PDB file of N, H, CA, C and O in Angstrom:
ATOM      1  N   MET A   1     -14.147   9.987 -36.979  1.00  0.00           N
ATOM      2  CA  MET A   1     -12.980  10.205 -36.140  1.00  0.00           C
ATOM      3  C   MET A   1     -13.333  11.106 -34.963  1.00  0.00           C
ATOM      4  O   MET A   1     -12.855  10.891 -33.849  1.00  0.00           O
ATOM      5  N   LYS A   2     -14.164  12.108 -35.204  1.00  0.00           N
ATOM      6  H   LYS A   2     -14.552  12.283 -36.109  1.00  0.00           H
ATOM      7  CA  LYS A   2     -14.560  13.024 -34.138  1.00  0.00           C
ATOM      8  C   LYS A   2     -15.336  12.283 -33.057  1.00  0.00           C
ATOM      9  O   LYS A   2     -15.183  12.566 -31.869  1.00  0.00           O
ATOM     10  N   ASN A   3     -16.181  11.318 -33.478  1.00  0.00           N
ATOM     11  H   ASN A   3     -16.306  11.087 -34.443  1.00  0.00           H
ATOM     12  CA  ASN A   3     -16.948  10.526 -32.526  1.00  0.00           C
ATOM     13  C   ASN A   3     -16.015   9.690 -31.644  1.00  0.00           C
ATOM     14  O   ASN A   3     -16.252   9.566 -30.442  1.00  0.00           O
ATOM     15  N   PHE A   4     -14.964   9.118 -32.226  1.00  0.00           N
ATOM     16  H   PHE A   4     -14.772   9.218 -33.202  1.00  0.00           H
ATOM     17  CA  PHE A   4     -13.997   8.322 -31.478  1.00  0.00           C
ATOM     18  C   PHE A   4     -13.284   9.163 -30.423  1.00  0.00           C
ATOM     19  O   PHE A   4     -13.130   8.726 -29.283  1.00  0.00           O
ATOM     20  N   VAL A   5     -12.854  10.354 -30.792  1.00  0.00           N
ATOM     21  H   VAL A   5     -12.979  10.709 -31.718  1.00  0.00           H
ATOM     22  CA  VAL A   5     -12.162  11.248 -29.862  1.00  0.00           C
ATOM     23  C   VAL A   5     -13.097  11.648 -28.723  1.00  0.00           C
ATOM     24  O   VAL A   5     -12.677  11.703 -27.567  1.00  0.00           O
ATOM     25  N   THR A   6     -14.350  11.924 -29.039  1.00  0.00           N
ATOM     26  H   THR A   6     -14.691  11.879 -29.977  1.00  0.00           H
ATOM     27  CA  THR A   6     -15.326  12.308 -28.015  1.00  0.00           C
ATOM     28  C   THR A   6     -15.540  11.167 -27.022  1.00  0.00           C
ATOM     29  O   THR A   6     -15.570  11.388 -25.811  1.00  0.00           O
ATOM     30  N   ARG A   7     -15.690   9.946 -27.541  1.00  0.00           N
ATOM     31  H   ARG A   7     -15.666   9.766 -28.524  1.00  0.00           H
ATOM     32  CA  ARG A   7     -15.860   8.782 -26.645  1.00  0.00           C
ATOM     33  C   ARG A   7     -14.613   8.569 -25.795  1.00  0.00           C
ATOM     34  O   ARG A   7     -14.720   8.256 -24.609  1.00  0.00           O
ATOM     35  N   PHE A   8     -13.444   8.732 -26.381  1.00  0.00           N
ATOM     36  H   PHE A   8     -13.357   8.986 -27.345  1.00  0.00           H
ATOM     37  CA  PHE A   8     -12.191   8.528 -25.655  1.00  0.00           C
ATOM     38  C   PHE A   8     -12.045   9.531 -24.519  1.00  0.00           C
ATOM     39  O   PHE A   8     -11.585   9.168 -23.437  1.00  0.00           O
ATOM     40  N   VAL A   9     -12.422  10.768 -24.738  1.00  0.00           N
ATOM     41  H   VAL A   9     -12.796  11.063 -25.617  1.00  0.00           H
ATOM     42  CA  VAL A   9     -12.305  11.807 -23.720  1.00  0.00           C
ATOM     43  C   VAL A   9     -13.283  11.542 -22.575  1.00  0.00           C
ATOM     44  O   VAL A   9     -12.960  11.804 -21.416  1.00  0.00           O
ATOM     45  N   LYS A  10     -14.473  11.025 -22.885  1.00  0.00           N
ATOM     46  H   LYS A  10     -14.736  10.812 -23.826  1.00  0.00           H
ATOM     47  CA  LYS A  10     -15.491  10.791 -21.858  1.00  0.00           C
ATOM     48  C   LYS A  10     -15.298   9.477 -21.116  1.00  0.00           C
ATOM     49  O   LYS A  10     -15.892   9.292 -20.053  1.00  0.00           O
ATOM     50  N   ASP A  11     -14.494   8.564 -21.632  1.00  0.00           N
ATOM     51  H   ASP A  11     -14.011   8.715 -22.495  1.00  0.00           H
ATOM     52  CA  ASP A  11     -14.294   7.252 -21.004  1.00  0.00           C
ATOM     53  C   ASP A  11     -13.424   7.401 -19.762  1.00  0.00           C
ATOM     54  O   ASP A  11     -12.302   7.902 -19.839  1.00  0.00           O
ATOM     55  N   GLU A  12     -13.949   6.962 -18.613  1.00  0.00           N
ATOM     56  H   GLU A  12     -14.860   6.555 -18.552  1.00  0.00           H
ATOM     57  CA  GLU A  12     -13.221   7.090 -17.353  1.00  0.00           C
ATOM     58  C   GLU A  12     -12.858   5.739 -16.746  1.00  0.00           C
ATOM     59  O   GLU A  12     -12.407   5.696 -15.601  1.00  0.00           O
ATOM     60  N   SER A  13     -13.034   4.652 -17.458  1.00  0.00           N
ATOM     61  H   SER A  13     -13.401   4.687 -18.388  1.00  0.00           H
ATOM     62  CA  SER A  13     -12.762   3.334 -16.890  1.00  0.00           C
ATOM     63  C   SER A  13     -11.283   3.147 -16.582  1.00  0.00           C
ATOM     64  O   SER A  13     -10.948   2.521 -15.577  1.00  0.00           O
ATOM     65  N   GLY A  14     -10.401   3.665 -17.405  1.00  0.00           N
ATOM     66  H   GLY A  14     -10.673   4.174 -18.221  1.00  0.00           H
ATOM     67  CA  GLY A  14      -8.974   3.566 -17.131  1.00  0.00           C
ATOM     68  C   GLY A  14      -8.571   4.391 -15.924  1.00  0.00           C
ATOM     69  O   GLY A  14      -7.684   3.991 -15.169  1.00  0.00           O
ATOM     70  N   ALA A  15      -9.205   5.529 -15.730  1.00  0.00           N
ATOM     71  H   ALA A  15      -9.925   5.855 -16.343  1.00  0.00           H
ATOM     72  CA  ALA A  15      -8.894   6.385 -14.588  1.00  0.00           C
ATOM     73  C   ALA A  15      -9.247   5.685 -13.281  1.00  0.00           C
ATOM     74  O   ALA A  15      -8.539   5.836 -12.286  1.00  0.00           O
ATOM     75  N   THR A  16     -10.333   4.924 -13.278  1.00  0.00           N
ATOM     76  H   THR A  16     -10.908   4.802 -14.087  1.00  0.00           H
ATOM     77  CA  THR A  16     -10.727   4.206 -12.071  1.00  0.00           C
ATOM     78  C   THR A  16      -9.673   3.169 -11.696  1.00  0.00           C
ATOM     79  O   THR A  16      -9.326   3.037 -10.522  1.00  0.00           O
ATOM     80  N   ALA A  17      -9.167   2.438 -12.673  1.00  0.00           N
ATOM     81  H   ALA A  17      -9.450   2.545 -13.627  1.00  0.00           H
ATOM     82  CA  ALA A  17      -8.136   1.436 -12.410  1.00  0.00           C
ATOM     83  C   ALA A  17      -6.871   2.093 -11.867  1.00  0.00           C
ATOM     84  O   ALA A  17      -6.239   1.560 -10.955  1.00  0.00           O
ATOM     85  N   ILE A  18      -6.503   3.228 -12.413  1.00  0.00           N
ATOM     86  H   ILE A  18      -7.017   3.661 -13.154  1.00  0.00           H
ATOM     87  CA  ILE A  18      -5.318   3.944 -11.936  1.00  0.00           C
ATOM     88  C   ILE A  18      -5.532   4.417 -10.497  1.00  0.00           C
ATOM     89  O   ILE A  18      -4.621   4.333  -9.673  1.00  0.00           O
ATOM     90  N   GLU A  19      -6.715   4.906 -10.198  1.00  0.00           N
ATOM     91  H   GLU A  19      -7.455   4.975 -10.867  1.00  0.00           H
ATOM     92  CA  GLU A  19      -7.002   5.361  -8.831  1.00  0.00           C
ATOM     93  C   GLU A  19      -6.912   4.210  -7.838  1.00  0.00           C
ATOM     94  O   GLU A  19      -6.349   4.365  -6.754  1.00  0.00           O
ATOM     95  N   TYR A  20      -7.467   3.050  -8.206  1.00  0.00           N
ATOM     96  H   TYR A  20      -7.924   2.924  -9.086  1.00  0.00           H
ATOM     97  CA  TYR A  20      -7.368   1.883  -7.320  1.00  0.00           C
ATOM     98  C   TYR A  20      -5.913   1.470  -7.129  1.00  0.00           C
ATOM     99  O   TYR A  20      -5.515   1.079  -6.031  1.00  0.00           O
ATOM    100  N   GLY A  21      -5.133   1.553  -8.174  1.00  0.00           N
ATOM    101  H   GLY A  21      -5.456   1.871  -9.066  1.00  0.00           H
ATOM    102  CA  GLY A  21      -3.712   1.222  -8.063  1.00  0.00           C
ATOM    103  C   GLY A  21      -2.978   2.179  -7.139  1.00  0.00           C
ATOM    104  O   GLY A  21      -2.133   1.755  -6.350  1.00  0.00           O
ATOM    105  N   LEU A  22      -3.290   3.454  -7.229  1.00  0.00           N
ATOM    106  H   LEU A  22      -3.977   3.798  -7.870  1.00  0.00           H
ATOM    107  CA  LEU A  22      -2.655   4.441  -6.344  1.00  0.00           C
ATOM    108  C   LEU A  22      -3.073   4.228  -4.890  1.00  0.00           C
ATOM    109  O   LEU A  22      -2.248   4.356  -3.985  1.00  0.00           O
ATOM    110  N   ILE A  23      -4.332   3.907  -4.662  1.00  0.00           N
ATOM    111  H   ILE A  23      -5.002   3.803  -5.397  1.00  0.00           H
ATOM    112  CA  ILE A  23      -4.795   3.638  -3.292  1.00  0.00           C
ATOM    113  C   ILE A  23      -4.080   2.414  -2.728  1.00  0.00           C
ATOM    114  O   ILE A  23      -3.633   2.428  -1.581  1.00  0.00           O
ATOM    115  N   ALA A  24      -3.969   1.354  -3.533  1.00  0.00           N
ATOM    116  H   ALA A  24      -4.332   1.343  -4.465  1.00  0.00           H
ATOM    117  CA  ALA A  24      -3.276   0.146  -3.080  1.00  0.00           C
ATOM    118  C   ALA A  24      -1.810   0.442  -2.764  1.00  0.00           C
ATOM    119  O   ALA A  24      -1.274  -0.064  -1.778  1.00  0.00           O
ATOM    120  N   ALA A  25      -1.169   1.249  -3.583  1.00  0.00           N
ATOM    121  H   ALA A  25      -1.604   1.660  -4.384  1.00  0.00           H
ATOM    122  CA  ALA A  25       0.233   1.603  -3.339  1.00  0.00           C
ATOM    123  C   ALA A  25       0.376   2.413  -2.057  1.00  0.00           C
ATOM    124  O   ALA A  25       1.322   2.210  -1.296  1.00  0.00           O
ATOM    125  N   LEU A  26      -0.552   3.324  -1.816  1.00  0.00           N
ATOM    126  H   LEU A  26      -1.321   3.489  -2.435  1.00  0.00           H
ATOM    127  CA  LEU A  26      -0.502   4.128  -0.598  1.00  0.00           C
ATOM    128  C   LEU A  26      -0.699   3.262   0.648  1.00  0.00           C
ATOM    129  O   LEU A  26      -0.024   3.459   1.659  1.00  0.00           O
ATOM    130  N   ILE A  27      -1.615   2.314   0.573  1.00  0.00           N
ATOM    131  H   ILE A  27      -2.163   2.154  -0.248  1.00  0.00           H
ATOM    132  CA  ILE A  27      -1.827   1.404   1.699  1.00  0.00           C
ATOM    133  C   ILE A  27      -0.578   0.558   1.930  1.00  0.00           C
ATOM    134  O   ILE A  27      -0.185   0.337   3.076  1.00  0.00           O
ATOM    135  N   ALA A  28       0.048   0.085   0.857  1.00  0.00           N
ATOM    136  H   ALA A  28      -0.271   0.264  -0.074  1.00  0.00           H
ATOM    137  CA  ALA A  28       1.267  -0.724   0.991  1.00  0.00           C
ATOM    138  C   ALA A  28       2.390   0.083   1.635  1.00  0.00           C
ATOM    139  O   ALA A  28       3.115  -0.432   2.486  1.00  0.00           O
ATOM    140  N   VAL A  29       2.534   1.328   1.238  1.00  0.00           N
ATOM    141  H   VAL A  29       1.944   1.746   0.547  1.00  0.00           H
ATOM    142  CA  VAL A  29       3.569   2.186   1.839  1.00  0.00           C
ATOM    143  C   VAL A  29       3.291   2.380   3.325  1.00  0.00           C
ATOM    144  O   VAL A  29       4.220   2.370   4.132  1.00  0.00           O
ATOM    145  N   GLY A  30       2.032   2.556   3.693  1.00  0.00           N
ATOM    146  H   GLY A  30       1.277   2.564   3.037  1.00  0.00           H
ATOM    147  CA  GLY A  30       1.669   2.701   5.105  1.00  0.00           C
ATOM    148  C   GLY A  30       1.985   1.452   5.908  1.00  0.00           C
ATOM    149  O   GLY A  30       2.500   1.541   7.023  1.00  0.00           O
ATOM    150  N   ILE A  31       1.679   0.290   5.349  1.00  0.00           N
ATOM    151  H   ILE A  31       1.261   0.217   4.444  1.00  0.00           H
ATOM    152  CA  ILE A  31       1.964  -0.971   6.042  1.00  0.00           C
ATOM    153  C   ILE A  31       3.464  -1.171   6.197  1.00  0.00           C
ATOM    154  O   ILE A  31       3.927  -1.588   7.259  1.00  0.00           O
ATOM    155  N   ILE A  32       4.221  -0.881   5.160  1.00  0.00           N
ATOM    156  H   ILE A  32       3.845  -0.542   4.297  1.00  0.00           H
ATOM    157  CA  ILE A  32       5.678  -1.032   5.233  1.00  0.00           C
ATOM    158  C   ILE A  32       6.260  -0.073   6.262  1.00  0.00           C
ATOM    159  O   ILE A  32       7.140  -0.449   7.036  1.00  0.00           O
ATOM    160  N   GLY A  33       5.775   1.158   6.275  1.00  0.00           N
ATOM    161  H   GLY A  33       5.060   1.464   5.647  1.00  0.00           H
ATOM    162  CA  GLY A  33       6.257   2.128   7.262  1.00  0.00           C
ATOM    163  C   GLY A  33       5.949   1.699   8.685  1.00  0.00           C
ATOM    164  O   GLY A  33       6.805   1.811   9.563  1.00  0.00           O
ATOM    165  N   ALA A  34       4.745   1.211   8.925  1.00  0.00           N
ATOM    166  H   ALA A  34       4.050   1.120   8.212  1.00  0.00           H
ATOM    167  CA  ALA A  34       4.381   0.755  10.265  1.00  0.00           C
ATOM    168  C   ALA A  34       5.204  -0.455  10.677  1.00  0.00           C
ATOM    169  O   ALA A  34       5.621  -0.562  11.830  1.00  0.00           O
ATOM    170  N   ALA A  35       5.440  -1.362   9.745  1.00  0.00           N
ATOM    171  H   ALA A  35       5.101  -1.276   8.808  1.00  0.00           H
ATOM    172  CA  ALA A  35       6.238  -2.551  10.060  1.00  0.00           C
ATOM    173  C   ALA A  35       7.674  -2.165  10.402  1.00  0.00           C
ATOM    174  O   ALA A  35       8.283  -2.754  11.295  1.00  0.00           O
ATOM    175  N   ARG A  36       8.209  -1.185   9.697  1.00  0.00           N
ATOM    176  H   ARG A  36       7.714  -0.706   8.972  1.00  0.00           H
ATOM    177  CA  ARG A  36       9.577  -0.749  10.005  1.00  0.00           C
ATOM    178  C   ARG A  36       9.661  -0.082  11.371  1.00  0.00           C
ATOM    179  O   ARG A  36      10.631  -0.281  12.102  1.00  0.00           O
ATOM    180  N   LEU A  37       8.649   0.708  11.717  1.00  0.00           N
ATOM    181  H   LEU A  37       7.861   0.870  11.123  1.00  0.00           H
ATOM    182  CA  LEU A  37       8.656   1.377  13.018  1.00  0.00           C
ATOM    183  C   LEU A  37       8.481   0.390  14.162  1.00  0.00           C
ATOM    184  O   LEU A  37       9.130   0.510  15.202  1.00  0.00           O
ATOM    185  N   LEU A  38       7.607  -0.580  13.968  1.00  0.00           N
ATOM    186  H   LEU A  38       7.080  -0.678  13.123  1.00  0.00           H
ATOM    187  CA  LEU A  38       7.324  -1.533  15.034  1.00  0.00           C
ATOM    188  C   LEU A  38       8.257  -2.733  15.025  1.00  0.00           C
ATOM    189  O   LEU A  38       8.318  -3.476  16.004  1.00  0.00           O
ATOM    190  N   GLY A  39       8.983  -2.932  13.932  1.00  0.00           N
ATOM    191  H   GLY A  39       8.933  -2.329  13.137  1.00  0.00           H
ATOM    192  CA  GLY A  39       9.829  -4.112  13.793  1.00  0.00           C
ATOM    193  C   GLY A  39      10.856  -4.252  14.900  1.00  0.00           C
ATOM    194  O   GLY A  39      10.996  -5.332  15.475  1.00  0.00           O
ATOM    195  N   SER A  40      11.575  -3.192  15.210  1.00  0.00           N
ATOM    196  H   SER A  40      11.461  -2.314  14.744  1.00  0.00           H
ATOM    197  CA  SER A  40      12.609  -3.282  16.239  1.00  0.00           C
ATOM    198  C   SER A  40      11.999  -3.477  17.617  1.00  0.00           C
ATOM    199  O   SER A  40      12.563  -4.193  18.445  1.00  0.00           O
ATOM    200  N   GLN A  41      10.867  -2.860  17.875  1.00  0.00           N
ATOM    201  H   GLN A  41      10.409  -2.279  17.203  1.00  0.00           H
ATOM    202  CA  GLN A  41      10.212  -3.032  19.171  1.00  0.00           C
ATOM    203  C   GLN A  41       9.725  -4.466  19.350  1.00  0.00           C
ATOM    204  O   GLN A  41       9.868  -5.043  20.428  1.00  0.00           O
ATOM    205  N   ILE A  42       9.157  -5.035  18.306  1.00  0.00           N
ATOM    206  H   ILE A  42       9.041  -4.566  17.430  1.00  0.00           H
ATOM    207  CA  ILE A  42       8.686  -6.422  18.390  1.00  0.00           C
ATOM    208  C   ILE A  42       9.869  -7.370  18.553  1.00  0.00           C
ATOM    209  O   ILE A  42       9.802  -8.326  19.325  1.00  0.00           O
ATOM    210  N   SER A  43      10.949  -7.104  17.827  1.00  0.00           N
ATOM    211  H   SER A  43      11.004  -6.327  17.200  1.00  0.00           H
ATOM    212  CA  SER A  43      12.152  -7.935  17.940  1.00  0.00           C
ATOM    213  C   SER A  43      12.715  -7.879  19.351  1.00  0.00           C
ATOM    214  O   SER A  43      13.085  -8.914  19.904  1.00  0.00           O
ATOM    215  N   ASP A  44      12.787  -6.697  19.943  1.00  0.00           N
ATOM    216  H   ASP A  44      12.486  -5.856  19.493  1.00  0.00           H
ATOM    217  CA  ASP A  44      13.275  -6.564  21.311  1.00  0.00           C
ATOM    218  C   ASP A  44      12.390  -7.316  22.291  1.00  0.00           C
ATOM    219  O   ASP A  44      12.892  -7.950  23.219  1.00  0.00           O
ATOM    220  N   THR A  45      11.083  -7.251  22.095  1.00  0.00           N
ATOM    221  H   THR A  45      10.675  -6.736  21.341  1.00  0.00           H
ATOM    222  CA  THR A  45      10.152  -7.946  22.989  1.00  0.00           C
ATOM    223  C   THR A  45      10.364  -9.447  22.915  1.00  0.00           C
ATOM    224  O   THR A  45      10.419 -10.111  23.950  1.00  0.00           O
ATOM    225  N   PHE A  46      10.486  -9.999  21.701  1.00  0.00           N
ATOM    226  H   PHE A  46      10.442  -9.459  20.860  1.00  0.00           H
ATOM    227  CA  PHE A  46      10.713 -11.436  21.551  1.00  0.00           C
ATOM    228  C   PHE A  46      12.059 -11.843  22.138  1.00  0.00           C
ATOM    229  O   PHE A  46      12.175 -12.912  22.736  1.00  0.00           O
ATOM    230  N   ASN A  47      13.083 -10.993  21.972  1.00  0.00           N
ATOM    231  H   ASN A  47      12.988 -10.125  21.486  1.00  0.00           H
ATOM    232  CA  ASN A  47      14.376 -11.309  22.570  1.00  0.00           C
ATOM    233  C   ASN A  47      14.297 -11.320  24.088  1.00  0.00           C
ATOM    234  O   ASN A  47      14.890 -12.187  24.729  1.00  0.00           O
ATOM    235  N   ASN A  48      13.573 -10.369  24.676  1.00  0.00           N
ATOM    236  H   ASN A  48      13.091  -9.664  24.156  1.00  0.00           H
ATOM    237  CA  ASN A  48      13.417 -10.329  26.133  1.00  0.00           C
ATOM    238  C   ASN A  48      12.681 -11.558  26.627  1.00  0.00           C
ATOM    239  O   ASN A  48      13.061 -12.152  27.636  1.00  0.00           O
ATOM    240  N   VAL A  49      11.633 -11.939  25.922  1.00  0.00           N
ATOM    241  H   VAL A  49      11.324 -11.457  25.103  1.00  0.00           H
ATOM    242  CA  VAL A  49      10.875 -13.136  26.329  1.00  0.00           C
ATOM    243  C   VAL A  49      11.748 -14.373  26.203  1.00  0.00           C
ATOM    244  O   VAL A  49      11.749 -15.234  27.082  1.00  0.00           O
ATOM    245  N   GLY A  50      12.494 -14.460  25.101  1.00  0.00           N
ATOM    246  H   GLY A  50      12.494 -13.761  24.387  1.00  0.00           H
ATOM    247  CA  GLY A  50      13.385 -15.609  24.913  1.00  0.00           C
ATOM    248  C   GLY A  50      14.460 -15.684  25.980  1.00  0.00           C
ATOM    249  O   GLY A  50      14.772 -16.769  26.470  1.00  0.00           O
ATOM    250  N   ASN A  51      15.034 -14.543  26.348  1.00  0.00           N
ATOM    251  H   ASN A  51      14.781 -13.661  25.951  1.00  0.00           H
ATOM    252  CA  ASN A  51      16.064 -14.538  27.390  1.00  0.00           C
ATOM    253  C   ASN A  51      15.475 -14.876  28.746  1.00  0.00           C
ATOM    254  O   ASN A  51      16.137 -15.522  29.558  1.00  0.00           O
ATOM    255  N   ALA A  52      14.250 -14.455  29.009  1.00  0.00           N
ATOM    256  H   ALA A  52      13.712 -13.929  28.350  1.00  0.00           H
ATOM    257  CA  ALA A  52      13.597 -14.749  30.278  1.00  0.00           C
ATOM    258  C   ALA A  52      13.284 -16.235  30.396  1.00  0.00           C
ATOM    259  O   ALA A  52      13.240 -16.769  31.504  1.00  0.00           O
ATOM    260  N   MET A  53      13.069 -16.901  29.279  1.00  0.00           N
ATOM    261  H   MET A  53      13.105 -16.467  28.379  1.00  0.00           H
ATOM    262  CA  MET A  53      12.731 -18.317  29.313  1.00  0.00           C
ATOM    263  C   MET A  53      13.969 -19.198  29.472  1.00  0.00           C
ATOM    264  O   MET A  53      13.830 -20.386  29.759  1.00  0.00           O
ATOM    265  N   LYS A  54      15.163 -18.661  29.296  1.00  0.00           N
ATOM    266  H   LYS A  54      15.276 -17.696  29.063  1.00  0.00           H
ATOM    267  CA  LYS A  54      16.394 -19.449  29.423  1.00  0.00           C
ATOM    268  C   LYS A  54      16.690 -19.816  30.846  1.00  0.00           C
ATOM    269  O   LYS A  54      17.692 -20.478  31.117  1.00  0.00           O
TER     270      LYS A  54
END
């Protein structure tokens, strides 16, 4: 039993998966934030172009 606990404490494979998941979540939050900030500006630009083409 002591050997099992020692191996479990030293095993870091699960920690790596969690770290990758946190990095992916942080990147997703950044992309969503940028899209929200730029969304209205892009929409206004397309509306201006569309109105100019009428």
